[in-house]
C-alpha positions in Angstrom: 34.8 -3.5 -31.6 34.6 -1.9 -35.1 31.3 -0.2 -35.5 31.3 -1.0 -39.2 31.1 -4.7 -38.3 28.6 -4.4 -35.4 25.4 -6.4 -36.1 22.3 -4.3 -35.5 21.6 -1.0 -37.2 20.7 2.2 -35.5 17.6 4.0 -36.8 16.1 7.5 -36.3 12.5 6.3 -35.5 11.3 3.2 -33.7 8.4 1.2 -35.2 5.0 2.9 -34.8 3.7 0.3 -32.3 6.6 0.9 -29.9 5.7 3.5 -27.4 7.4 2.9 -24.0 10.6 4.9 -23.9 13.0 2.1 -22.9 11.6 0.0 -25.8 12.0 2.9 -28.2 15.6 3.6 -27.2 16.7 -0.1 -27.2 15.1 -0.6 -30.6 16.5 2.5 -32.1 20.0 1.8 -30.8 19.9 -1.7 -32.4 20.1 -3.5 -29.1 17.1 -5.7 -29.5 15.3 -7.4 -32.3 11.7 -8.8 -32.1 11.4 -12.5 -33.1 7.8 -13.1 -32.0 5.4 -11.6 -29.5 7.3 -11.2 -26.2 10.4 -12.9 -27.6 13.5 -10.9 -28.5 17.0 -11.5 -29.8 19.8 -9.4 -28.1 22.5 -8.0 -30.3 26.0 -7.9 -29.1 25.8 -4.6 -27.1 22.7 -5.8 -25.2 24.2 -9.2 -24.6 27.3 -7.5 -23.2 25.1 -5.4 -21.0 23.4 -8.6 -19.8 26.7 -10.3 -19.0 27.8 -7.3 -17.0 24.6 -7.3 -15.0 24.9 -11.1 -14.5 28.5 -10.7 -13.2 27.4 -8.1 -10.7 24.6 -10.4 -9.6 27.0 -13.3 -9.3 29.4 -11.2 -7.2 26.7 -10.2 -4.7 25.2 -13.7 -4.5 28.7 -15.2 -3.9 29.2 -12.7 -1.1 26.2 -14.1 0.7 27.5 -17.7 0.3 25.6 -18.6 -2.8 26.5 -21.6 -4.8 25.9 -21.3 -8.6 24.2 -24.3 -10.1 22.2 -24.9 -13.3 18.7 -26.4 -13.4 17.1 -27.7 -16.6 14.7 -25.7 -18.7 12.6 -28.8 -19.5 11.2 -30.8 -16.6 8.9 -33.8 -16.3 5.3 -33.5 -15.2 5.9 -35.6 -12.1 8.2 -33.0 -10.6 5.5 -30.4 -10.6 2.8 -32.8 -9.6 4.7 -33.4 -6.4 4.4 -29.8 -5.4 0.8 -29.5 -6.6 1.6 -26.7 -9.2 1.2 -28.8 -12.3 -2.5 -28.3 -12.2 -2.8 -25.0 -10.2 -0.8 -23.0 -12.8 -2.8 -22.3 -16.0 -1.9 -21.7 -19.6 1.1 -19.5 -18.7 3.1 -22.7 -18.4 3.9 -24.5 -21.6 3.2 -28.3 -21.5 4.1 -30.8 -24.2 4.8 -34.5 -24.8 8.3 -35.8 -25.7 8.7 -38.4 -28.5 8.1 -41.1 -26.0 4.7 -39.6 -25.0 5.9 -38.4 -21.6 4.4 -35.2 -20.3 7.0 -32.4 -20.0 7.0 -28.7 -19.4 9.1 -25.6 -19.8 10.2 -24.1 -16.5 8.8 -20.6 -15.7 10.4 -20.9 -12.2 12.5 -23.5 -10.5 11.4 -24.1 -6.9 10.6 -27.7 -7.8 14.0 -28.3 -9.4 15.8 -26.7 -6.4 14.0 -28.9 -3.9 14.7 -32.0 -6.1 18.4 -31.2 -6.2 18.6 -30.5 -2.4 16.4 -33.5 -1.5 18.7 -35.9 -3.3 22.0 -34.4 -2.0 21.3 -33.0 1.5 20.5 -35.2 4.5 21.7 -33.6 7.7 21.2 -30.4 9.6 25.0 -29.9 9.5 24.6 -29.1 5.8 22.1 -26.3 6.4 21.8 -23.4 5.9 22.8 -23.1 2.2 21.7 -21.2 -0.9 21.9 -22.3 -4.5 21.3 -20.0 -7.4 21.3 -20.1 -11.2 21.1 -17.6 -14.1 18.9 -19.4 -16.6 16.5 -19.0 -19.5 12.8 -19.4 -18.6 9.6 -19.3 -20.5 6.2 -18.0 -19.4 3.4 -17.7 -21.9 2.6 -14.2 -20.8 -0.7 -13.0 -22.2 0.2 -9.3 -21.8 3.6 -8.7 -23.3 4.5 -5.0 -23.3 7.4 -2.6 -23.4 10.0 -4.6 -25.1 12.0 -6.4 -22.4 9.8 -5.1 -19.6 7.3 -7.9 -20.0 8.2 -10.9 -22.2 7.6 -14.6 -22.6 11.2 -15.9 -22.8 13.6 -14.3 -20.3 16.8 -14.7 -18.5 16.5 -14.7 -14.7 18.7 -15.2 -11.7 16.7 -17.3 -9.2 18.1 -18.4 -5.8 16.8 -20.8 -3.2 17.9 -21.0 0.4 17.2 -23.8 2.9 17.1 -23.4 6.7 16.4 -25.3 9.9 14.5 -22.5 11.6 12.4 -19.5 10.8 14.8 -17.3 12.7 17.7 -18.5 10.5 15.6 -17.8 7.4 14.8 -14.3 8.6 18.5 -13.6 9.2 19.4 -14.8 5.7 16.5 -13.0 4.1 17.9 -9.7 5.6 21.3 -10.5 3.9 19.6 -11.2 0.6 17.6 -7.9 0.9 20.9 -6.0 1.4 22.5 -7.8 -1.5 19.6 -6.8 -3.8 20.0 -3.1 -2.7 23.7 -3.4 -3.6 22.9 -5.0 -7.0 20.5 -2.3 -8.1 22.8 0.5 -7.0 25.8 -1.1 -8.7 24.0 -1.5 -12.1 23.2 2.3 -11.9 19.5 2.4 -11.0 18.6 5.4 -8.8 14.8 5.6 -8.1 14.3 2.1 -6.7 12.7 1.1 -3.5 11.7 -2.2 -1.7 8.0 -2.7 -0.9 6.0 -5.3 0.9 4.2 -7.5 -1.6 1.8 -10.4 -2.2 3.6 -13.7 -2.6 1.1 -14.9 -5.3 1.6 -18.3 -6.8 5.0 -18.5 -5.1 3.4 -19.0 -1.7 4.8 -18.0 1.7 3.8 -15.3 4.1 6.5 -12.6 3.8 7.6 -11.1 0.4 9.2 -7.9 -0.9 9.4 -6.5 -4.4 12.1 -4.2 -5.5 10.5 -1.5 -7.7 11.8 1.1 -10.1 9.6 4.2 -9.7 8.5 5.2 -13.2 5.2 6.4 -14.8 5.2 3.5 -17.2 5.2 0.9 -14.4 2.2 -1.5 -14.2 2.4 -1.9 -10.4 0.8 0.7 -8.1 2.8 1.5 -5.0 1.5 3.0 -1.8 4.0 5.3 -0.1 4.3 7.6 2.9 6.9 10.3 2.7 6.6 11.0 6.5 7.5 7.6 8.0 8.7 5.7 5.0 5.8 3.2 4.8 6.1 1.4 1.4 3.8 -1.3 0.1 2.6 -2.8 -3.2 -1.1 -2.0 -3.7 -1.8 -5.7 -3.5 -1.1 -5.8 0.2 -1.3 -2.1 1.2 -3.5 -0.9 4.0 -4.7 2.6 4.8 -7.0 4.4 7.2 -10.0 6.2 5.6 -11.7 9.4 6.7 -15.0 8.8 8.4 -18.0 9.5 6.2 -21.5 10.7 7.1 -24.2 8.2 6.0 -27.0 10.6 7.0 -30.1 9.5 8.8 -30.7 5.8 9.6 -33.9 5.2 7.6 -36.0 2.0 7.1 -35.5 0.0 3.9 -37.7 0.7 0.9 -37.5 -0.6 -2.6 -37.2 2.0 -5.4 -37.4 1.9 -9.1 -34.1 2.8 -10.8 -34.8 1.6 -14.4 -31.7 1.2 -16.5 -29.4 2.7 -13.9 -26.9 -0.1 -13.1 -23.4 1.5 -12.6 -22.7 3.3 -9.3 -22.5 6.7 -11.0 -25.8 6.2 -12.8 -27.6 5.0 -9.6 -26.2 8.0 -7.7 -27.4 10.4 -10.4 -30.8 8.9 -10.4 -31.2 8.8 -6.6 -29.2 12.0 -5.8 -26.7 10.1 -3.6 -23.0 10.0 -3.1 -21.0 6.9 -4.2 -20.0 6.2 -0.5 -23.7 5.9 0.3 -24.0 2.8 -2.0 -23.1 -0.8 -1.8 -21.2 -2.1 -4.8 -21.3 -5.8 -5.8 -18.4 -7.2 -7.7 -18.7 -10.8 -8.9 -15.9 -13.2 -9.7 -15.7 -16.8 -10.9 -13.4 -19.3 -9.3 -10.9 -20.9 -11.7 -11.6 -24.6 -12.2 -14.8 -24.6 -10.0 -18.5 -23.8 -10.3 -18.2 -21.5 -7.3 -18.7 -17.8 -7.7 -17.5 -15.1 -5.3 -19.7 -12.0 -4.6 -17.7 -9.2 -3.0 -19.7 -6.3 -1.4 -17.8 -3.0 -1.0 -18.6 0.7 -0.5 -19.4 2.3 -3.8 -16.6 4.8 -3.8 -13.9 2.0 -3.4 -12.4 -0.7 -5.6 -11.9 -4.4 -4.8 -8.3 -5.5 -4.4 -8.2 -8.9 -6.1 -5.0 -10.0 -4.4 -6.6 -9.4 -1.0 -9.8 -11.1 -2.1 -7.9 -14.2 -3.2 -6.2 -14.4 0.2 -9.5 -13.9 2.0 -11.4 -16.7 0.1 -8.3 -18.9 -0.5 -9.4 -19.3 -4.1 -8.1 -18.2 -7.5 -10.7 -15.7 -8.6 -11.1 -14.5 -12.2 -13.5 -12.1 -13.9 -17.1 -13.4 -14.0 -19.2 -13.4 -17.1 -22.9 -12.8 -16.5 -25.1 -15.8 -17.2 -28.7 -16.8 -16.7 -27.9 -19.8 -14.5 -26.5 -18.0 -11.4 -29.7 -16.1 -10.6 -27.7 -12.9 -10.3 -29.1 -9.8 -11.9 -26.1 -7.9 -13.1 -26.3 -4.3 -12.1 -28.9 -4.9 -9.4 -27.1 -7.3 -7.1 -27.4 -6.6 -3.4 -26.8 -8.3 0.0 -30.4 -8.1 1.2 -32.2 -11.4 0.3 -29.3 -12.6 -1.9 -29.9 -16.3 -2.7 -27.3 -17.9 -4.9 -26.1 -21.5 -5.0 -22.3 -22.2 -4.8 -21.5 -18.7 -3.8 -18.9 -17.2 -1.4 -20.0 -13.8 -0.1 -17.5 -11.3 1.3 -18.1 -8.0 2.9 -15.4 -5.3 2.9 -14.6 -3.5 6.2 -15.8 -0.3 4.6 -19.3 -1.6 5.2 -18.8 -2.3 8.9 -21.2 0.2 10.7 -22.6 1.5 7.4 -26.3 2.5 7.3 -28.7 4.4 5.1 -27.1 2.6 2.1 -28.3 2.0 -1.4 -28.0 -1.6 -2.7 -29.3 -3.7 -5.5 -32.7 -5.3 -5.0 -31.7 -8.5 -6.8 -34.3 -7.9 -9.4 -34.1 -5.9 -12.6 -34.7 -2.2 -12.5 -34.9 -1.9 -8.7 -32.6 -0.9 -5.8 -33.1 -0.7 -2.1 -32.6 2.5 0.0 -32.0 2.6 3.7 -29.9 -0.6 4.0 -28.3 -0.9 7.5 -25.7 -3.6 6.9 -25.5 -4.9 10.5 -29.3 -4.8 10.9 -30.5 -6.0 7.5 -27.7 -8.4 6.5 -25.7 -9.2 9.6 -22.5 -10.6 8.0 -20.5 -12.8 10.5 -17.3 -10.9 9.7 -15.8 -8.2 7.5 -12.5 -8.5 5.5 -10.1 -5.9 4.1 -10.5 -6.4 0.4 -10.3 -2.7 -0.7 -7.6 -0.9 -2.7 -5.9 1.9 -0.9 -6.7 5.4 -2.4 -4.4 8.4 -2.5 -5.1 10.6 0.5 -5.9 7.7 2.8 -4.0 7.9 6.1 -0.8 5.9 6.6 -1.4 2.9 8.9 1.8 3.6 10.7 1.9 7.4 11.2 -1.4 8.7 10.1 -0.1 11.0 7.4 -1.6 11.1 3.9 -0.5 8.3 1.5 0.3 8.9 -2.1 0.5 6.5 -5.1 3.2 6.0 -7.6 3.7 3.5 -10.5 6.7 1.1 -10.6 8.3 -1.6 -12.6 9.2 -4.8 -10.6 12.9 -5.3 -10.9 13.3 -8.1 -8.3 11.6 -10.0 -5.6 12.3 -12.1 -2.5 10.0 -14.5 -0.6 10.0 -16.3 2.6 8.4 -19.5 1.3 8.3 -21.5 4.5 7.7 -25.3 3.9 5.3 -25.0 0.9 7.7 -26.9 -1.4 9.9 -28.9 0.9 6.8 -30.4 2.7 4.8 -31.2 -0.4 7.8 -32.8 -2.1 8.8 -34.8 1.0 12.2 -33.2 1.6 13.5 -33.9 5.1 16.9 -33.7 6.9 17.9 -35.2 10.2 18.2 -32.8 13.1 20.6 -33.0 16.1 18.4 -35.7 17.7 18.3 -37.8 14.5 14.7 -36.8 13.8 13.4 -36.1 10.3 12.4 -32.4 10.0 11.3 -30.3 7.0 13.6 -27.5 6.0 12.3 -23.9 5.5 12.9 -22.1 2.2 13.4 -18.7 0.9 13.6 -17.7 -2.8 15.1 -14.6 -4.5 14.7 -13.5 -8.2 16.0 -10.9 -10.6 15.1 -10.6 -14.3 18.2 -9.7 -16.3 16.3 -8.4 -19.4 14.0 -6.3 -17.3 17.1 -4.8 -15.6 18.3 -3.7 -19.1 14.9 -2.2 -19.8 14.8 -0.5 -16.4 18.2 1.1 -17.0 17.1 2.3 -20.4 13.9 3.7 -19.0 15.6 5.7 -16.3 19.0 6.7 -17.8 18.5 8.6 -21.0 18.0 12.0 -22.6 16.4 13.2 -25.8 19.4 12.0 -27.8 19.5 8.4 -26.5 20.7 6.1 -23.8 23.0 7.1 -21.0 24.5 3.8 -19.8 26.1 3.4 -16.3 29.7 2.5 -16.6 29.2 -0.8 -14.7 26.8 -2.2 -17.3 27.8 -0.3 -20.5 28.9 -2.8 -23.3 31.8 -0.5 -24.2 33.2 2.1 -21.8 34.7 4.3 -24.5 33.2 5.2 -28.0 35.9 6.6 -30.3 34.7 8.9 -33.1 37.4 9.6 -35.7 36.4 12.5 -37.9 37.8 12.3 -41.4 39.0 8.7 -40.9 40.2 8.9 -44.5 42.9 11.2 -43.2 45.9 8.9 -42.5 47.0 10.8 -39.4 43.5 10.6 -37.9 43.2 7.0 -38.7 46.6 6.1 -37.2 46.1 8.1 -34.0 42.5 6.9 -33.5 43.4 3.2 -33.9 46.5 3.6 -31.8 44.3 4.9 -29.0 41.8 2.1 -29.6 44.5 -0.6 -29.5 46.1 0.9 -26.3 42.8 0.9 -24.5 42.0 -2.6 -25.5 45.5 -3.7 -24.4 44.8 -2.3 -20.9 41.5 -4.1 -20.6 39.1 -1.3 -21.5 36.1 -2.4 -23.6 36.0 0.1 -26.5 34.2 0.6 -29.8 35.5 2.7 -32.7 33.4 4.2 -35.4 35.5 3.2 -38.4 32.9 4.0 -41.0 34.3 6.0 -43.9 31.2 7.2 -45.8 29.3 8.6 -42.8 28.9 12.2 -41.8 30.1 13.6 -38.6 26.6 14.3 -37.5 25.6 10.7 -38.0 28.6 9.5 -36.0 27.7 11.8 -33.1 24.0 10.9 -33.2 24.8 7.2 -33.1 27.3 7.6 -30.3 24.7 9.5 -28.2 22.0 7.0 -29.1 24.1 4.0 -28.0 25.0 5.7 -24.7 28.6 4.7 -23.9 30.0 6.6 -20.9 32.8 8.4 -22.7 33.0 9.7 -26.3 36.5 10.5 -27.7 36.7 12.6 -30.9 39.9 12.4 -32.9 39.9 15.1 -35.7 42.4 16.8 -38.0 41.9 20.1 -36.2 42.4 18.5 -32.8 45.5 16.6 -33.8 47.0 19.8 -35.2 47.0 20.9 -31.5 47.9 17.4 -30.3 44.5 17.2 -28.6 41.4 15.0 -28.5 38.0 15.9 -27.3 36.5 13.7 -24.5 32.8 14.1 -23.7 31.0 12.7 -20.7 27.8 11.2 -22.0 26.0 11.8 -18.7 26.9 15.4 -18.1 27.7 16.3 -21.7 30.8 18.1 -20.5 33.6 18.2 -23.0 37.3 18.5 -22.3 40.2 19.0 -24.7 42.9 16.7 -23.5 46.4 16.2 -24.8 46.6 13.2 -27.0 49.5 11.9 -24.9 47.5 12.2 -21.7 44.2 10.8 -23.1 44.5 7.3 -21.7 45.4 8.5 -18.2 42.4 11.0 -18.4 40.1 8.2 -19.6 41.2 5.9 -16.7 40.7 8.6 -14.1 37.3 9.5 -15.4 36.1 5.9 -15.6 37.4 5.2 -12.1 35.3 8.2 -10.8 32.3 6.8 -12.5 32.8 3.3 -10.9 33.4 4.9 -7.5 30.0 6.7 -7.7 28.3 3.3 -8.0 30.3 1.4 -5.3 
């Protein structure tokens, strides 16, 4: 590729509203161009990166017997009605009418399409197990786009779907997919990635894992134990807390607290510790009049994913109103009387006494609440977030928290989709049975962003050889010198002829400093400098972008040296 012809300019500074490092570097290097909020065009280098990542994914999917297919982006309403998700998914899914007035939608995931394909082509147990996968464009009207390609609305994704006769067979295949994912992320050059247990969310199913890149800019909070290797997403993590001293078990009494509503203000007013209070967190239920009131110890936070699983409802933030009868800031479990409410008590309140809770009337709280004596909930549920320092549920050592970017996920879906959509196959006895499913996803654009986020220095990107759009970046200095031009292009042509993807900076009216800066910013694995001084000694300078080590190599040996160096880089990632 001639750099002078490459579409996409390189710039010294990213736009002022671009702050996350991967976004900054990809924008400065001219790899991505914003079109609308959460929608980007990929220039040629980024598209080549995407294709390299896709080919690694394909290779690993084919190794576990995947069959590549293609599902449509646009699907009819009826397909999603049959699974029940047409109504359960909200505004994230784009719905529209075609010219005939038929309800259609843009696919944000393809479980329904996969079952539709399998249902109409597979009829016998002899055809199971099998896995079908695609690499396809999807659209999700994401309300919180951020970080360039990290969180977008339109994206390219590999999604795979496996079908099995038994849970045991699914679990065996799930383990193969898990290993394939570890191979994929290693091969594309990621280093600080882990797999954690996760919540299955809208996908359904009971077992799920997320593959996470550990980075400070990640939105997900991960709970980790260095001692035994326990790893979990905060959404499903559990921990063991230190016992606390609630003090003396006193009788209840109502106390005036005025404008003190937040836990911190109530504690200041009554000279108490946060763990001696009962916090009320209220949620609305999407599409219902029901509200959910969650009671938890005042020093803890409600884990909404756990709460959703506990109440089996899609909870969303509640906006205080005068109809519910709740007095925001003074809500408590003693004497609570609310219509259409689901009340949940966190396990942190089991055995709690001498607690402070809202009195369910303005300006008042109650001291001396003994939860078992004064409220007597039938059961307690784990709806709390794990905190740093809590004990590991496996080995008892302290847990710590890190942030991460989700780079892939796998789910054991069970029969959620095959059953609802009426897919059956005949077993050995000729009986109709419902197949069990697994699904497996990787976002290609997010993989690009994750590589950029992890592999860089102050000068720019440092791209792994397996995904770099060009493996060699030739920088001729004084390209107006006929000898330099001739030797540089001879090297360029020879590398291309031997199948090496290479880019040459053929710009004439550009300083050496700009050429070096652009090469560092773009991040190709090797930079080759051809200069009048070097050629006078029959040498070129070859710099490793990762280590910044520079070697003077005989011009005649340059190609052999490049091949040996690139092979070492490939070997590191195998």
